[in-house]
N, C-alpha and C positions, 0 to 999 in steps of 0.2 A: 433070851439075848448071852450070845456070847461075848463076853467083855474082853476077851484075850485078842480075841481077832479084832472087835472095834476098837481096839487098843493100837493092834499092829497096822489098821489100815487108815490109823490116824498118821500113823508117823511118814508111809509112805504119800498121803496126801498134801500133808504138810511140807513136807522136803522136797516136794515138788515145786509147790508154789514159792519157797526159796530159793529156789533153781536159779531164777533171772536178776537176782540180785549181783552188783558188782559194787563190790569196795570202792569206798572214798573216805579221803580226809575231813572231818567235820569237825568245827567250833561252834563257840557260843551265839555266835551271831546267825547261824543256819538253824537254830533252835524258836520254832513257836510258844512261847511260855505266856500266852494270850486266854488261852480256852483254858477249861477247869482241868482237862488232865494236866497240862500241862504246869499249871498251881500246882497240882498232887505231886508231883516229881520233884518240883520243885520243893516245895514243903518236906520230901523226904530227905530231900540234898542238904538241907540245911539242920535236921533236927537228925541225922542217925551217921555214926561212926562208921557204919559196916551195915552192906546192902543187897540181899539175895532177891535177882531177876529170877523167879523160876517160869520156865515156858518162856524163855525170854525174845523168843522169834529173831526179828532184826537187832533187839538190841536197843530200839529208842527208849525205853525205860530208865534204864541203865545209864544211855549214856547223857539223856538229858540230866537225868538227877546226877550227874559227874562232872557236867559243864556247866551248870549253875548255882549248885550246890555249894555251901562254905566249911562244910561240916565233914561232908564224905571221907573217907581214908581210903577205904577199899569197897570194892563190887564183883558181886560173884553172878554170872549169866548162867543158867543150863537151861540149854532148849534138846529133845532130840533128834532134831534136823541138824545132817551136817553141813547142807547148805547155808543154813542161818548161822549157822556155833563158825563156820568159817568165813564166813563175809564178817561176823561180829569181832574176832580176831585181826583180818586185818584191816577193817575200820579202825579198831583200837588203835593198835598200832601205829597206823597211818596218821591216826589224831593225837600220837603222842601223850595218848590217858595209859598210862604203866599201873594204873591203881588196880584194872581190870583185869579182872580172869576170863573167859568162856571155855564152859566145856559140854561137849556133848554127852546126853547121860537121860535115864528116866529116875523118876521118884524115887528106884532104889539106891541111888549115890545120896540120898538124903541122908542115910545111913552111915556115911565116913565123916559127917559133918558135927565137930561140938554143939552139942547143945547149950540154948541162949547165946550162940556165937555173933549171932548180927541182931542188932537193935532196930532193921528194917527190912519188908519184904515186898517186893511187888508180883503181885501176879494177875494178869494183864490178858482178860478173852481166852483163858483157859480152862480154869475150873468147872465153865458152864459150858464145853465142846469138848469133855473127857467122860466115859459111863461113872454116875453116880457114886457107884460102886468107890472109883480109882479117886475123884476128889475127893471123898472121904478121907482117903488114905493120905492123901498130900496134903492136906489142912490139916490131919493130928502129925503129921509129920513136921510141916512148916512152924506149927505151933511151938510143938519140940526144942524148934533153931532159933525162934525168936525169944530175948533175953525180953524180961520183967520191965514190963514199961513204953517199948519198944511197937513199932507201925507197921499194920500193916495195908496197905493200898490193894483194892480189891479193883479191877474194871469187869464187868460183863456186859453181855450184850442185852439187847431191850427185851421186855415181855413180848412174848411171840402170842398172838391174839389168834382166837380160830381163822379169822379173814387171813391174815397174813400168811399162815400154816398152809390154806388151801391155797392162793395166788401164787405159790412157790414150790406148789407140790411137794411138801415135807412129810413122811411117812413118820408114823409113829409105831417106834420101836421096844418102846417101855413106856413106863408110867412117865410122864411130862418130858419125857426124851423123844428128840425127833433127829432123823436122817434125809439125805439126799444123796440118791443112787451110790446108797450103802456105809455114806459115810457120815459119822453123827456128825450136828451139826447145830444142837441146841438143848441144852436140859433145860427145862424154863418153869424157873420157878420164882416166884414175887419178891419183891426185894426182903421182906419182912421175912418170910422164908430162908433169903440168903444169912442174913441178919440172924438168925435163930441157927446158924449153924456153926457159928462161931463165937463156941464157948466160951469165956474166960476174956472176954474181951468187951469194950466198951466202945462205943460209936461216937466217933467223935464229928464224922461229917458225910453229910449225904448230899451228890452231886449229880449231875448227870454230863456227857459228854456227847456233839455232836459229830458222830464218824461218819455217818452217811447225808450228802448233801442235802435231799429230800427224804430222808427216813426218820424214823422215830432215834431218840438220842439213848445212848449207852449209857449204863448204870457207872457210878463211881462211888466207892465205900473208902474210908479214913475208919481202921479199926485199931486202941491202943488197949495192950496187950496188960491185962491187971498184974 
């Protein structure tokens, strides 16, 4: 498995997905906080001064925490997609969310941030769609940036059954890793296996989020760094 090539293909794929986004002005009334994901993001906004959203995509997580939280003072979103970051910057400006910054970068950018400088981290649908070794590196770097007692919100896709893998024609490219048309779309680990990857954390909450109307629920885990 060529990890470099997989990561390059992922950047191109997701940048194309975010190309259709049009910047907008958003406010608190536009945000749905009734579902488990919304509630988890409100929790971060109410408990964390500084939040880092790595793999922020459209910025949904950071925007929601910033609009609903009563404690957050600063937020930083990082994503490899220039189209996603363009949308986030323009939307943030239109929404007068001046305490949020967005940067187009990969995990190497994390080396330039101060250790223990964030007390909240969001990582939504990222770690399970990059190569396992890349996710190991990201987890290690994010852990270094999270202060003791800080919260880490992990959102991952539902566990892929053999039936589902066959149904959508996923191809096994490595142990527990599957692609569609050459693009890595799933590192398939159980919830327990994901929890075991977060050494030095305690689990605060495990929940599920109905992203697909008729499909299995995505998984949510809130960790607290010891």
